[in-house]
C-alpha positions in Angstrom: 9.1 -10.0 4.1 8.1 -12.4 2.4 7.6 -12.7 6.0 10.3 -11.6 4.4 12.7 -8.9 4.3 10.4 -7.0 6.5 10.7 -9.3 9.4 14.5 -9.5 9.7 15.6 -9.8 13.2 19.4 -10.1 13.4 20.4 -12.3 16.3 24.1 -11.5 16.6 26.5 -8.7 17.1 28.9 -8.0 14.2 32.2 -9.9 14.5 30.9 -12.5 17.0 28.6 -13.8 14.4 30.3 -16.8 13.0 31.7 -18.4 16.1 28.3 -19.5 17.4 27.1 -23.0 17.1 23.5 -23.9 16.2 22.8 -24.6 19.8 24.3 -21.3 20.8 22.0 -19.4 18.5 19.2 -19.3 21.1 21.7 -17.6 23.4 22.5 -15.1 20.6 24.9 -12.5 22.0 26.2 -14.9 24.7 27.9 -16.8 21.9 31.0 -14.7 21.3 33.8 -16.6 19.6 36.3 -16.0 16.8 34.9 -15.5 13.4 35.7 -17.8 10.4 36.4 -14.9 8.1 36.6 -15.0 4.3 39.4 -17.1 2.8 41.9 -14.9 1.1 42.8 -17.8 -1.2 39.3 -18.5 -2.2 38.7 -18.9 -6.0 37.6 -15.9 -8.0 35.3 -15.9 -10.9 36.0 -13.9 -14.1 33.9 -13.4 -17.2 35.1 -15.4 -20.2 34.3 -15.1 -23.9 31.7 -17.9 -24.0 28.3 -16.1 -23.8 26.5 -19.3 -23.0 28.8 -20.2 -20.1 30.6 -17.0 -19.2 31.8 -18.1 -15.8 33.2 -21.4 -17.0 30.9 -23.6 -15.0 32.0 -27.2 -14.5 28.9 -29.0 -16.0 29.3 -31.9 -13.5 29.8 -29.8 -10.3 27.1 -30.0 -7.8 25.2 -26.8 -6.7 23.9 -26.1 -3.2 21.1 -23.6 -3.0 19.4 -22.5 0.2 16.0 -20.6 -0.1 14.1 -18.7 2.6 10.7 -20.3 2.6 8.7 -17.2 3.6 6.0 -15.1 1.9 7.3 -16.0 -1.5 7.6 -19.7 -0.8 10.2 -21.7 -2.7 8.3 -23.0 -5.7 9.9 -20.4 -8.0 13.3 -21.6 -6.9 12.6 -25.2 -7.8 11.7 -23.9 -11.3 14.9 -21.9 -11.5 16.9 -25.0 -10.5 15.2 -27.0 -13.3 16.5 -24.4 -15.8 20.0 -24.8 -14.3 19.6 -28.6 -14.7 18.5 -28.1 -18.3 21.8 -26.3 -19.0 23.9 -28.7 -16.9 22.0 -32.0 -16.8 24.9 -33.9 -15.1 25.0 -31.5 -12.1 23.3 -32.5 -8.9 21.4 -29.5 -7.4 20.7 -29.7 -3.7 17.7 -27.6 -2.7 17.0 -26.6 0.9 14.0 -24.5 1.9 13.9 -23.2 5.4 12.9 -20.2 7.6 15.7 -20.9 10.0 18.4 -19.2 7.9 20.8 -18.2 10.8 20.3 -21.4 12.7 21.1 -23.6 9.7 23.6 -21.5 7.8 25.7 -19.7 10.4 27.4 -23.0 11.5 28.2 -23.7 7.8 29.9 -20.3 7.5 31.8 -21.0 10.7 33.0 -24.3 9.3 34.1 -22.7 6.0 31.5 -24.8 4.2 28.7 -22.5 3.2 26.0 -23.0 0.6 26.8 -21.9 -2.9 23.7 -19.6 -3.1 21.9 -18.3 0.0 18.6 -16.4 0.1 19.5 -14.5 3.2 16.1 -13.3 4.3 13.5 -13.7 7.0 13.4 -13.4 10.8 16.7 -15.2 11.0 18.5 -13.3 8.4 22.2 -13.2 9.0 23.1 -9.5 9.4 24.5 -8.2 6.1 26.9 -5.8 7.8 28.6 -8.8 9.6 28.8 -10.8 6.4 30.3 -8.0 4.5 32.7 -6.7 7.2 34.0 -10.2 7.9 34.8 -10.9 4.3 32.3 -13.8 4.0 30.7 -12.8 0.6 31.9 -12.8 -3.0 31.5 -9.5 -4.8 29.0 -9.7 -7.6 30.6 -7.4 -10.2 31.4 -10.4 -12.5 27.7 -11.3 -12.5 26.7 -7.8 -13.4 29.3 -7.5 -16.2 28.5 -10.9 -17.8 26.3 -11.1 -20.9 22.6 -11.5 -20.0 21.1 -14.9 -20.3 18.8 -13.8 -23.2 20.9 -11.3 -25.1 24.7 -11.5 -25.2 24.8 -7.9 -26.5 23.4 -6.7 -23.1 25.1 -7.2 -19.7 23.1 -8.5 -16.8 23.4 -5.0 -15.3 21.6 -3.6 -18.3 18.6 -5.7 -17.7 17.9 -4.4 -14.2 15.4 -1.8 -13.1 16.7 1.5 -11.8 17.7 1.6 -8.2 17.7 -2.1 -7.4 21.4 -2.5 -6.6 21.6 0.1 -3.9 20.3 -2.1 -1.1 23.1 -4.7 -1.8 25.9 -2.2 -2.3 28.3 -1.5 0.5 30.8 1.3 -0.1 30.6 0.9 -3.8 30.7 -2.9 -4.0 27.7 -5.1 -4.7 27.5 -8.1 -2.3 23.8 -9.0 -2.6 21.4 -9.5 -5.5 18.1 -8.2 -4.1 15.8 -10.2 -6.4 12.4 -8.8 -5.6 11.3 -5.3 -6.6 9.6 -4.4 -3.3 7.7 -1.3 -2.3 6.8 -0.6 1.3 3.3 0.8 1.2 0.1 1.2 3.2 -2.5 -1.4 2.2 -6.2 -1.1 2.3 -9.2 -3.2 1.0 -10.5 -1.3 -2.1 -13.8 -3.1 -1.9 -14.3 -2.1 1.8 -13.6 1.5 1.0 -15.9 1.4 -2.0 -18.7 -0.2 -0.1 -18.3 2.3 2.8 -17.9 5.3 0.5 -14.5 6.1 1.9 -11.9 7.9 -0.1 -8.3 6.6 0.4 -6.4 9.5 2.0 -3.5 11.2 0.3 -2.4 13.4 3.2 -1.9 12.6 6.9 -4.6 15.1 7.9 -7.1 13.4 5.5 -6.2 10.1 7.1 -6.7 11.4 10.7 -10.0 12.9 9.7 -11.2 9.6 8.3 -10.2 7.5 11.4 -13.3 8.4 13.5 -15.5 7.4 10.7 -13.8 4.1 10.4 -14.1 3.5 14.1 -17.8 4.4 13.9 -18.2 1.5 11.4 -16.8 -0.9 14.1 -13.4 -1.2 12.4 -10.0 -0.1 13.8 -8.2 2.3 11.6 -4.8 0.7 11.9 -3.0 -2.5 12.8 0.6 -3.7 12.4 2.9 -6.6 13.4 3.5 -5.7 17.0 5.9 -8.5 17.6 7.9 -7.2 14.7 7.7 -3.4 14.9 10.3 -3.1 12.2 7.3 -3.2 9.9 6.9 0.4 11.0 10.4 1.4 9.9 9.7 2.4 6.4 6.4 4.0 7.2 8.1 6.3 9.8 11.0 7.1 7.6 8.9 7.9 4.6 6.8 10.3 6.7 10.0 12.1 7.6 11.5 11.9 4.1 8.4 13.0 2.4 8.2 16.1 4.6 11.9 17.1 4.5 13.1 15.5 1.3 15.3 12.4 0.8 18.4 14.1 2.2 16.9 13.8 5.7 17.0 10.1 5.3 20.5 10.0 3.8 21.8 12.1 6.7 20.3 9.5 9.1 22.0 6.6 7.2 25.2 8.5 7.0 25.3 9.0 10.7 25.4 12.8 10.3 25.6 14.6 13.6 22.2 15.6 14.9 20.3 14.0 12.0 17.6 12.6 14.3 16.9 16.1 15.5 15.7 17.3 12.1 12.3 19.0 12.2 10.8 16.5 9.7 11.9 13.6 11.9 10.3 15.2 14.9 7.0 15.7 13.0 7.0 12.1 11.8 7.5 10.9 15.4 4.6 13.1 16.6 2.4 11.7 13.8 3.2 8.1 14.7 2.7 8.7 18.4 -0.7 10.2 17.6 -2.0 6.9 16.3 -1.7 5.2 19.6 -2.5 8.3 21.7 -5.8 8.8 19.7 -6.9 5.1 20.0 -6.6 4.4 16.3 -4.8 1.0 16.7 -6.6 -2.3 16.7 -6.7 -3.5 20.3 -3.9 -6.0 21.0 -1.8 -5.0 18.0 1.3 -4.7 20.1 1.3 -8.4 20.9 0.5 -10.0 17.5 2.8 -11.2 14.8 2.8 -10.4 11.1 0.4 -13.2 10.1 -2.1 -12.3 12.8 -2.0 -8.6 11.9 -2.4 -9.5 8.2 -5.3 -11.9 8.9 -7.0 -9.2 11.0 -6.6 -6.9 8.1 -8.1 -9.5 5.7 -11.1 -9.8 8.1 -11.7 -6.1 7.9 -10.9 -5.7 11.6 -8.5 -2.9 10.6 -8.5 -0.6 7.6 -4.8 0.2 7.1 -1.8 -2.1 7.3 1.9 -1.1 6.6 3.6 -4.0 4.7 5.7 -4.8 1.7 4.7 -6.0 -1.8 4.7 -9.7 -0.9 1.5 -9.2 1.2 -1.1 -10.5 -1.4 1.0 -13.7 -2.0 1.6 -14.4 1.6 -2.1 -14.2 2.5 -3.5 -15.8 -0.6 -4.7 -18.9 1.3 -6.4 -16.8 4.0 -7.8 -13.7 2.3 -11.5 -13.7 1.3 -12.0 -14.2 -2.4 -13.5 -10.7 -2.8 -10.8 -8.9 -0.9 -9.2 -6.3 -3.1 -5.6 -5.5 -2.1 -4.7 -1.9 -2.9 -1.5 -0.1 -1.9 -1.0 3.6 -1.3 2.0 5.7 -0.3 2.3 6.8 3.3 -0.1 9.8 3.7 2.2 12.8 3.7 2.4 15.6 6.3 1.3 19.2 5.5 4.2 21.1 3.9 5.9 18.0 2.6 8.8 18.8 0.2 8.8 15.4 -1.6 5.3 13.9 -1.2 5.9 11.1 -3.7 8.9 9.6 -1.9 8.5 5.8 -1.5 10.7 3.1 0.0 11.1 0.9 -3.0 13.9 -1.0 -4.7 15.6 -4.3 -4.4 14.7 -6.7 -1.6 15.1 -10.4 -0.8 18.9 -10.6 -0.8 20.6 -13.5 -2.5 24.3 -13.8 -1.7 27.2 -15.9 -2.9 29.6 -16.9 0.0 33.2 -16.2 -0.8 34.1 -19.8 0.2 31.3 -21.4 -1.9 32.4 -24.7 -3.4 30.9 -24.0 -6.8 31.4 -20.3 -7.2 31.0 -20.3 -11.0 27.8 -22.3 -10.7 26.5 -19.8 -8.1 27.0 -16.9 -10.4 25.4 -18.8 -13.3 22.4 -19.6 -11.1 21.9 -15.9 -10.3 22.2 -15.2 -14.1 19.4 -17.7 -14.7 17.3 -16.0 -12.0 17.7 -12.7 -13.9 16.7 -14.1 -17.3 13.3 -13.2 -18.8 12.2 -16.8 -18.2 13.4 -17.0 -14.7 11.9 -13.6 -13.8 8.6 -14.4 -15.4 8.4 -17.6 -13.5 8.8 -15.7 -10.3 6.3 -13.1 -11.2 3.7 -15.7 -12.3 4.2 -17.8 -9.2 4.1 -15.2 -6.5 2.5 -12.2 -8.3 5.3 -9.9 -7.4 7.8 -8.1 -9.5 11.5 -9.0 -9.8 14.2 -6.5 -10.4 14.4 -7.4 -14.1 12.8 -5.0 -16.7 10.0 -6.2 -18.9 8.3 -8.7 -16.7 4.5 -8.3 -17.2 2.1 -9.2 -14.4 -1.6 -9.8 -14.6 -2.2 -8.6 -11.1 -4.0 -5.4 -10.1 -2.1 -4.9 -6.8 1.2 -5.3 -8.6 0.1 -2.8 -11.3 -0.9 -0.3 -8.7 2.4 -0.7 -6.9 4.2 -0.1 -10.2 2.3 3.2 -10.6 3.5 4.3 -7.2 7.2 3.8 -8.2 7.0 5.3 -11.7 9.4 8.2 -10.8 13.0 6.9 -10.1 13.8 10.2 -8.3 11.2 9.3 -5.6 12.5 5.9 -4.8 14.8 5.5 -1.8 15.5 2.7 0.6 16.7 3.7 4.0 19.6 1.5 5.0 20.8 2.0 8.6 19.1 -1.1 9.9 21.0 -3.2 7.3 24.2 -1.3 7.8 24.3 -1.1 11.6 23.0 -4.0 13.7 23.0 -2.0 16.9 20.8 0.7 15.4 18.5 -2.0 13.9 18.1 -3.6 17.3 17.3 -0.3 18.9 14.8 1.1 16.3 12.5 -1.9 16.6 11.3 -1.6 20.2 11.6 2.2 20.0 9.1 2.3 17.1 6.8 -0.1 18.9 6.8 2.1 22.1 6.4 5.2 20.0 3.3 4.1 18.1 1.7 2.8 21.2 2.3 6.1 23.0 4.4 4.4 25.6 7.2 6.9 24.9 7.1 10.5 23.8 8.4 11.7 20.4 11.1 13.5 22.3 12.2 10.3 24.1 12.2 8.3 20.8 14.4 10.9 19.1 16.8 11.1 21.9 17.0 7.3 22.1 17.8 7.0 18.4 20.2 9.9 18.3 22.1 8.3 21.2 22.6 5.0 19.4 23.5 6.7 16.2 26.1 8.8 18.0 27.5 5.6 19.7 27.7 3.9 16.3 29.4 6.8 14.7 32.0 6.9 17.5 32.7 3.2 17.5 35.9 2.6 15.5 35.3 -1.2 15.4 32.1 -0.7 13.3 32.7 -0.3 9.6 30.9 2.7 8.2 28.9 2.9 5.0 27.6 5.9 3.2 25.2 7.0 0.4 26.5 9.1 -2.4 24.8 12.4 -2.2 
């Protein structure tokens, strides 16, 4: 996910999240104490009439920013903070870059002294359902309704690409600014395919037919981050959604009774199972992490890799100079009703804690991030697209990704792993066992339907839904 949003491994159950100490993090679910909860008396930010300072930022107030230092690095954030300093030269901006988000930030929430802006991403992402349900986050409507940084006649919301707010929206309220326009795709090396005379497959049957040819060339058809099988999440769900249509995925997210038993879900499970059963996985894939799988891919040890849009930037120091990253949609099953469906939209969630010391400054910092200058800095630095319209990238992989997401009706981000920690914790090992043929498709579906039913029946779990 960046190692990023893809590799999010929530370490705590909802409502026992904020009582744990840093030392207790390793014990995860053993640390069950009272939560801090949001402060009902916390300051609120409104939009004023000054278009240059719509939130009324105190120009001398310090700002505390914590950035996940993963696949996108943190260089872009340093540049954003320089823009903030340009606007408020007397403000002291504290910049923290870390991969240990939960370990370093959970205790701050528990103490009621969180950062002002938090990039809540990575393997130690704090589960969003816990943050929202426990009232720890400020709602971002004021940011979206404020005049944009570049044009006071447009709101910030007007500058955003279609579909990017959904991932940060919980029952109609926006609690996270997902800054990166990410698409989960299947990656291949265009140069390798060109040199070998292989045609990138469009359908699942074409892909399966190509796999023996790939193996004959001494290359494994597939690899993935076995230590983080959540990298298979979007691939599996897009197989099902492409076949049956997006409503299949909405029903799963909405905890509709029997949703995992849909024919399209069963066919997707059979397809994933076939990769391991047919010997089409790189040997040892089940035990490697995301960097090892990506490096094996760069070394042409495997032809296909499921990953997000951050892949070229994360591997830029490792990939051969002539490696040509090319994304494609998940090859679709025969009879697919919506073959263009793709998991794409906002990712890399930036949140503003409700108890932030400088709440107005936090909103202004996000407004700067969403300016044309701030967005172009991000795009030029990491060669990935932000959620802001009009940012041009001189990068072939990014252009190819944009072509895959040209139809807004075909963009959908499955949400249950963000909405329900228990389901997220279950789907990871379940997918790993499925693709390695260690469980049958029927066992996988029964396992996921069981945890979905348990979640639906648990009155202590706040429920979230898509609008149909």
